[in-house]
C-alpha positions in Angstrom: 0.0 0.0 0.0 1.4 3.4 -1.0 2.3 5.7 1.8 1.8 9.5 1.5 3.1 12.5 3.5 0.9 15.5 4.4 2.4 18.9 5.0 -0.4 21.5 5.4 -1.5 21.4 9.0 -2.9 23.5 11.8 -2.5 22.8 15.5 -4.8 23.9 18.3 -4.4 23.3 22.0 -7.3 21.6 23.7 -7.0 19.8 27.1 -9.0 16.9 28.5 -10.2 13.5 27.2 -12.3 13.6 24.1 -14.9 11.0 23.4 -15.0 9.5 19.9 -18.2 11.3 18.9 -17.5 14.5 20.8 -16.1 16.3 17.7 -17.6 17.3 14.4 -17.2 19.7 11.5 -20.2 21.8 10.5 -21.6 25.3 9.9 -22.7 26.0 13.4 -23.2 29.7 13.0 -25.0 29.6 9.7 -22.6 31.9 7.9 -21.8 29.4 5.1 -18.4 28.4 6.5 -17.6 25.2 8.3 -16.2 25.2 11.8 -14.7 22.6 14.1 -16.5 21.8 17.4 -15.0 19.6 20.0 -15.9 18.7 23.6 -14.1 17.0 26.5 -14.7 15.2 29.8 -14.2 18.4 31.7 -17.5 19.8 30.3 -15.8 22.2 27.9 -16.8 22.8 24.3 -14.4 24.7 22.0 -15.4 26.1 18.6 -12.6 26.7 16.1 -13.0 28.9 13.0 -10.3 29.3 10.4 -7.1 29.4 12.4 -8.4 30.5 15.8 -10.7 29.6 18.7 -13.8 31.8 18.6 -15.8 30.5 21.5 -15.5 28.2 24.6 -18.5 26.8 26.5 -17.7 25.7 30.0 -19.2 24.1 33.1 -21.0 21.3 31.4 -20.5 17.7 32.4 -18.7 14.9 30.6 -19.5 15.5 26.9 -20.0 12.4 24.8 -21.7 13.5 21.6 -21.8 16.7 19.5 -23.8 17.2 16.3 -24.6 20.1 14.0 -27.8 20.2 12.0 -31.3 21.6 11.6 -32.6 19.6 14.6 -35.5 22.1 15.2 -36.6 22.0 11.5 -36.4 25.8 11.1 -34.0 25.8 8.1 -31.0 26.7 10.2 -28.3 24.8 11.9 -28.1 24.3 15.7 -25.4 22.9 17.9 -26.5 19.8 19.9 -24.5 18.8 22.9 -25.2 15.6 24.8 -23.5 14.7 28.1 -22.9 11.4 29.8 -25.2 12.2 32.8 -28.2 12.7 30.6 -28.5 16.3 29.5 -29.1 17.6 26.0 -28.3 21.3 25.2 -29.1 23.2 22.0 -27.0 26.3 21.2 -27.8 28.7 18.4 -26.6 32.0 17.0 -28.7 35.1 17.6 -30.9 36.3 14.7 -29.7 39.6 13.4 -32.1 42.6 13.2 -33.1 43.7 9.8 -31.0 46.9 10.0 -27.9 44.7 10.9 -26.9 47.4 13.4 -25.4 44.9 15.9 -22.0 45.7 17.2 -20.4 42.8 19.2 -17.8 45.2 20.8 -20.4 47.0 22.9 -23.3 44.6 23.2 -23.1 41.7 25.6 -26.1 39.7 26.7 -26.4 37.1 29.5 -28.9 34.4 28.8 -30.4 32.5 31.7 -32.4 29.3 31.2 -35.3 28.5 33.6 -36.1 24.8 33.6 -39.6 23.5 34.0 -40.1 19.8 34.4 -42.9 18.3 32.3 -43.6 14.6 32.1 -40.0 13.8 33.2 -38.5 16.0 30.5 -37.1 19.5 30.8 -38.3 22.5 28.7 -36.5 25.8 28.5 -37.7 29.4 28.8 -35.4 32.3 28.4 -34.9 35.8 29.5 -31.9 38.1 29.1 -30.0 40.7 31.0 -27.2 43.1 30.0 -23.5 42.8 30.6 -20.7 45.3 29.9 -17.5 43.2 30.0 -15.2 42.7 27.0 -16.2 39.0 26.8 -19.7 37.7 26.7 -20.9 35.0 29.2 -24.1 33.0 28.9 -25.3 30.8 31.7 -28.1 28.4 32.5 -29.3 27.0 35.8 -31.2 23.8 36.5 -34.4 23.9 38.6 -32.3 22.9 41.6 -30.1 25.9 41.1 -26.9 23.8 41.4 -24.6 24.8 38.6 -24.3 27.5 35.9 -23.4 26.9 32.3 -20.9 29.5 31.2 -19.8 30.4 27.7 -16.9 32.7 27.1 -16.6 34.2 23.7 -13.9 36.4 22.1 -14.9 40.0 21.8 -14.1 39.9 18.1 -16.8 37.4 17.3 -19.7 38.6 15.3 -22.5 36.2 16.3 -22.2 34.4 19.6 -23.8 31.0 20.3 -26.3 31.1 23.1 -28.1 28.2 24.9 -31.7 28.1 23.8 -32.8 24.8 25.2 -31.9 22.3 28.0 -33.6 19.0 28.4 -33.2 15.8 30.5 -32.7 12.6 28.4 -31.5 9.1 29.3 -27.9 8.9 30.5 -25.0 7.1 28.9 -25.5 8.3 25.3 -22.5 7.3 23.1 -23.8 8.0 19.5 -25.8 10.6 17.8 -27.1 11.2 14.3 -29.4 13.9 12.9 -31.5 13.0 9.9 -34.9 12.2 8.5 -35.1 8.5 9.6 -38.8 8.0 8.8 -39.3 9.8 5.5 -41.6 12.5 6.7 -39.4 15.4 5.7 -38.5 16.3 9.3 -35.2 15.9 11.0 -35.1 13.5 13.9 -32.4 13.0 16.6 -31.3 9.4 17.0 -29.2 8.4 20.1 -27.3 5.2 20.8 -26.8 4.3 24.4 -24.2 2.1 26.2 -27.1 -0.1 27.6 -27.8 -1.4 24.1 -30.7 0.9 23.4 -31.4 3.1 20.4 -33.9 6.0 20.9 -35.3 8.6 18.4 -36.6 12.1 19.2 -38.3 14.9 17.2 -38.4 18.5 18.2 -41.9 19.8 18.9 -42.3 23.6 19.0 -44.9 25.4 20.9 -47.3 27.3 18.5 -46.4 31.0 18.3 -44.0 30.7 21.1 -40.6 30.4 19.5 -37.8 32.7 20.8 -36.3 35.3 18.5 -32.9 36.3 19.9 -32.4 39.8 18.7 -29.2 41.7 19.1 -30.7 44.2 21.6 -29.4 45.2 25.0 -32.5 43.7 26.7 -35.0 40.9 26.2 -38.0 41.2 28.4 -40.3 38.4 27.4 -40.2 34.8 28.6 -41.2 32.6 25.7 -41.4 28.8 25.7 -39.4 27.2 22.9 -40.6 23.6 22.9 -39.1 20.2 23.7 -37.9 16.9 22.2 -40.6 14.2 22.0 -39.6 10.6 22.3 -40.7 8.6 19.2 -39.2 5.1 19.4 -37.1 2.9 21.5 -35.2 -0.2 20.1 -33.2 -2.7 22.2 -30.2 -4.4 20.6 -28.9 -7.9 21.4 -25.3 -6.7 21.9 -23.3 -3.6 22.5 -23.7 -0.8 20.0 -20.6 0.1 17.9 -22.0 3.0 15.9 -25.2 4.1 14.2 -25.7 5.5 10.7 -28.4 6.6 8.4 -28.7 4.7 5.1 -31.1 5.0 2.1 -32.1 2.3 -0.4 -32.1 2.8 -4.2 -35.7 4.2 -4.0 -34.8 6.6 -1.2 -36.3 4.7 1.8 -34.4 5.6 4.9 -33.2 3.1 7.5 -31.0 3.1 10.6 -28.0 0.8 10.6 -26.8 -0.2 14.1 -23.4 -1.9 14.2 -23.1 -5.0 16.4 -20.1 -7.1 17.3 -18.4 -9.4 14.8 -19.3 -7.4 11.7 -23.0 -7.8 12.1 -25.6 -5.0 12.2 -29.2 -4.3 12.9 -31.3 -2.6 10.2 -34.3 -0.5 11.5 -36.9 0.8 9.1 -39.5 3.1 10.5 -42.3 4.9 8.7 -44.3 8.0 9.5 -47.7 6.6 8.3 -49.2 3.2 7.6 -49.4 4.1 3.9 -45.6 4.4 3.7 -45.3 1.0 5.2 -47.3 -0.8 2.5 -44.3 -2.7 1.3 -43.5 -3.9 4.8 -44.7 -7.6 5.2 -43.9 -7.8 8.9 -46.6 -7.5 11.4 -46.5 -5.0 14.3 -45.9 -7.9 16.7 -42.6 -8.6 15.0 -41.5 -4.9 15.3 -40.1 -2.9 18.2 -41.5 0.3 16.9 -43.9 2.6 18.8 -47.6 2.7 18.2 -47.7 5.5 15.6 -44.5 4.6 13.8 -44.7 1.1 12.3 -41.7 -0.5 10.7 -39.4 -3.5 10.6 -36.2 -4.8 12.2 -33.8 -7.3 10.8 -30.3 -8.5 11.7 -27.6 -9.0 9.1 -24.8 -11.5 9.9 -22.8 -9.8 7.1 -19.3 -11.2 6.6 -19.2 -13.0 9.9 -16.9 -15.7 8.4 -14.4 -13.1 7.5 -14.1 -11.7 11.0 -11.0 -12.7 13.0 -13.0 -12.3 16.2 -16.8 -12.7 16.2 -17.1 -10.6 19.4 -15.0 -7.7 18.1 -16.5 -4.2 18.1 -17.8 -2.9 14.8 -18.2 0.5 13.1 -20.7 1.1 10.2 -21.1 4.0 7.8 -24.0 4.4 5.3 -25.0 6.5 2.3 -21.7 6.4 0.4 -22.1 8.5 -2.7 -21.1 7.0 -6.1 -19.4 9.0 -8.8 -22.0 8.0 -11.4 -25.2 10.0 -11.0 -27.4 7.2 -12.1 -25.7 4.8 -9.8 -25.9 7.3 -6.9 -29.7 7.9 -7.3 -31.2 4.7 -8.7 -28.2 2.5 -9.6 -30.2 0.7 -12.3 -28.4 -2.0 -14.3 -29.5 -4.2 -17.2 -29.0 -7.9 -16.5 -28.3 -8.7 -20.1 -30.1 -11.5 -22.0 -33.0 -11.7 -19.5 -33.8 -8.1 -20.1 -34.7 -7.6 -16.4 -33.9 -4.5 -14.5 -31.8 -4.9 -11.4 -31.8 -2.1 -8.9 -29.1 -1.6 -6.4 -28.8 0.7 -3.3 -26.0 2.8 -2.2 -23.0 1.0 -0.7 -22.0 1.2 2.9 -18.8 0.4 4.8 -18.1 -1.8 7.7 -14.9 -1.9 9.8 -13.9 -3.8 12.9 -11.5 -3.1 15.7 -9.2 -6.0 14.6 -8.6 -4.3 11.2 -11.2 -5.7 8.8 -12.6 -3.2 6.3 -15.4 -4.1 3.9 -17.5 -2.3 1.3 -21.0 -3.8 1.1 -23.9 -3.2 -1.3 -27.3 -5.0 -0.9 -25.8 -7.4 1.7 -23.2 -8.4 -0.9 -19.5 -7.9 0.1 -17.9 -6.0 -2.9 -14.5 -6.2 -1.4 -12.7 -6.7 2.0 -9.2 -6.0 3.2 -7.4 -6.6 6.5 -4.8 -4.3 8.1 -2.5 -4.8 11.1 -3.8 -2.0 13.2 -6.8 -1.5 15.5 -9.3 0.5 13.6 -11.6 2.7 15.9 -12.9 5.4 13.6 -14.7 5.1 10.2 -15.6 8.2 8.2 -16.3 9.3 4.6 -15.0 12.2 2.5 -14.6 12.8 -1.2 -10.9 13.5 -1.1 -10.2 13.0 -4.8 -13.0 15.3 -5.9 -14.5 12.8 -8.4 -18.0 12.9 -6.8 -17.6 9.6 -5.0 -17.1 9.2 -1.3 -13.8 7.7 -0.2 -13.6 5.6 3.0 -11.3 6.9 5.7 -10.4 4.8 8.7 -8.1 5.6 11.6 -6.3 3.4 14.2 -5.2 4.2 17.7 -1.6 4.5 16.7 -2.2 7.2 14.1 -2.3 5.0 11.0 -4.9 6.4 8.6 -6.2 4.4 5.5 -7.9 6.1 2.6 -9.8 3.8 0.3 -11.9 4.4 -2.7 -14.9 2.3 -3.8 -12.7 0.3 -6.2 -10.4 -0.9 -3.4 -7.5 1.5 -4.3 -5.9 2.7 -1.2 -3.2 4.9 0.4 -2.1 5.3 4.0 -0.9 8.2 6.1 0.8 7.8 9.5 0.5 10.4 12.2 3.6 10.0 14.4 1.6 9.9 17.7 -1.3 8.1 19.2 -4.8 9.3 18.5 -7.8 9.4 20.9 -10.4 10.8 18.4 -10.6 11.3 14.7 -12.9 13.0 12.2 -12.9 14.0 8.5 -14.9 16.5 6.5 -14.8 20.0 5.0 -13.2 23.0 6.7 -13.1 26.7 5.8 -9.7 28.4 6.2 -11.0 31.7 4.9 -14.5 33.2 4.8 -14.4 34.1 1.1 -12.8 30.8 -0.1 -14.5 27.4 -0.6 -14.0 24.7 2.0 -11.1 22.3 1.7 -10.8 18.6 2.7 -9.6 18.1 6.3 -8.5 15.2 8.5 -8.9 16.1 12.3 -6.8 14.2 14.9 -7.1 14.6 18.7 -4.0 13.4 20.3 -3.0 12.4 23.8 -0.8 15.4 24.1 -3.7 17.9 24.5 -3.5 19.1 20.8 -5.9 19.0 17.9 -4.2 18.6 14.5 -5.9 19.5 11.3 -4.4 18.4 8.0 -6.2 20.4 5.3 -6.4 20.5 1.5 -5.4 16.9 1.1 -3.4 16.7 -2.3 -4.9 13.5 -3.6 -6.4 13.5 -7.1 -6.3 9.7 -7.6 -5.7 6.7 -5.4 -4.5 4.4 -8.2 -0.9 3.5 -8.0 0.8 3.8 -11.5 4.2 2.5 -12.5 6.8 5.2 -13.0 7.8 5.5 -16.7 10.5 8.0 -17.6 10.3 10.3 -20.6 12.6 8.6 -23.1 13.0 11.7 -25.2 14.2 13.8 -22.3 16.4 11.0 -21.1 18.0 10.7 -24.6 19.2 14.3 -24.4 21.9 13.2 -22.1 23.4 11.0 -24.8 23.5 13.5 -27.7 27.0 14.2 -28.8 29.0 15.1 -31.9 29.1 11.4 -32.7 25.4 10.7 -32.0 22.4 12.9 -33.1 19.0 13.1 -31.4 17.5 10.2 -33.2 20.4 7.9 -32.5 20.4 8.9 -28.9 16.7 8.1 -28.6 17.3 4.7 -30.2 20.2 4.1 -27.8 18.0 4.8 -24.8 15.2 2.5 -26.1 17.6 -0.3 -26.5 18.9 -0.1 -23.0 18.3 -3.0 -20.7 16.0 -2.4 -17.7 18.7 -2.6 -15.1 20.9 -0.1 -16.9 18.0 2.3 -17.3 16.9 1.9 -13.7 20.5 2.6 -12.4 20.7 5.7 -14.6 17.4 7.1 -13.3 18.4 6.4 -9.7 21.7 8.2 -10.3 20.0 11.2 -11.7 17.4 11.4 -8.9 20.2 11.1 -6.3 22.0 14.1 -7.9 18.8 16.1 -8.0 18.2 15.5 -4.3 21.8 16.5 -3.5 
């Protein structure tokens, strides 16, 4: 496997232990640029934009999951933070006034969250007071009044994230995804817990009571935002490795839950009975709630290929294909029979013992084994050909980049890694985002390798330009044609030694 070296990098200092799902890349402030958000076991969340840290949220508890998305279904991104002790926080940027007269240097607001317990869940209401310091601090207090949530922001920031909602959820959450899992056009929040349970939630807003955070010195009204409504609960047979959203060739969504030994559980849920017309399973065979029928099935995919049938597994769905037809419908003609065969998008499976597979419609397209413990599985179109590449990272810093044709390269970070993520990152506001590999090390540093210079993962054999090589042999006794003929007639060993000699002189 070909090894590569990466040069362009940025380093940030960030202390504390970072959980595997406590970092992400996304447009958290809705300005069109992607930021890096990362949290630790000390209850701190840092937001990095370009080459600097723009905000720090402190005094939370152990942060296990962070996600960015339109979780409130209001056509704008929110920051969702989930802690190990069962608290979910939503942070958003304030909405600018129409006159855009906000000045972050002289306006500082302090937001306090009053919590009201309703059916075992916590809803938030908000009011604001003024502050005159150079940095802005937002705080929220629980109904017991035990601890404040502080967020310290640089005075140069334009829009500052504020806590708009706090809610009690089950503890020990380890995975989170935001997406439309039931095909109703609304974003749901799906959580995976360490007690082998998967839960789904949807945001429910109170009519005419949404909060508008205007950049004013005072906000006088208390307005109820809403809350997360629990939709479904599924129990798995074994420990959950990861969860991912995957779509079939016809666009039907499903949740894939990784199980030990390269197996996974597929959960299909539908918003209405009509959407479930193709589902042949009865409700008694399903673990779905009353209003959300669906189906559950286990896939023992590639279990014979696993070195250890109890090894932890990671799964990643919705891999894009470079062919538009293959990406959307993936329709193929079967040949003489004239039948149409439809195929869904591929998905990737990786295990801790180093097995990596690409699967499509429960058929293993290819599988490889590496000699490192793989703990992170991500996707990113590094080559820019419209097809998602598979990126896996091991604890010792070995990173493997594979395309969907099994071509691969590897990169080695010379230090152990505790968390890894890949995606798009903006270095400058007026420039398009670039590919980025994010490493969180055990030395309290965050390393971002950006603008990955890979245009093709196919390894090609080096062939020298014979015409340029023949120029070395042109003399008064040998013209250009004769020199070219002389180089062509060289044996392979002589030509290889000549090239090595020339490359050595160039390096010197």
